[in-house]
C-alpha positions, 0 to 999 in steps of 0.5 A: 473495485472502488478506491474506498475498498483499496483504502480500507484494505491498506488501512487494515493491513497497516493497522495490523502491522503498526497498530491503530495509531498509524491511522492518524499519520497515514496520509501525512508521511512517506511510508518508505522513508519512515520505515512503515513499509520496508523491502520485506513489506513491499513483497508481502503487501504486493502478494496480499494485493495480488490475492485480494484484488487479482492484480499483479504488482511488481515489488521491485519496479521503480514505479511501485517504489515511487507509488508506495511511498505515499498512501494516496499514491498507493491507492491510486496506483492499485486502482489504475492497475485494476482498470 
């Protein structure tokens, strides 16, 4: 698994949820504070990540919340969990 694979997966997930316009702001905004990702999304995206990348993500952990606020942090977190 490469970081680019994670980026493409997450981008496609967020485009499906928010529309193509989200691509312009993904790297600039706080995904949690802006409401792009809410508590239900945390659970849903964690399940999708688990299915796709075969890793366990706990949507209730403070580590997940911290890393899912920023698109780059999310990519790096998922990548680090796979190793």
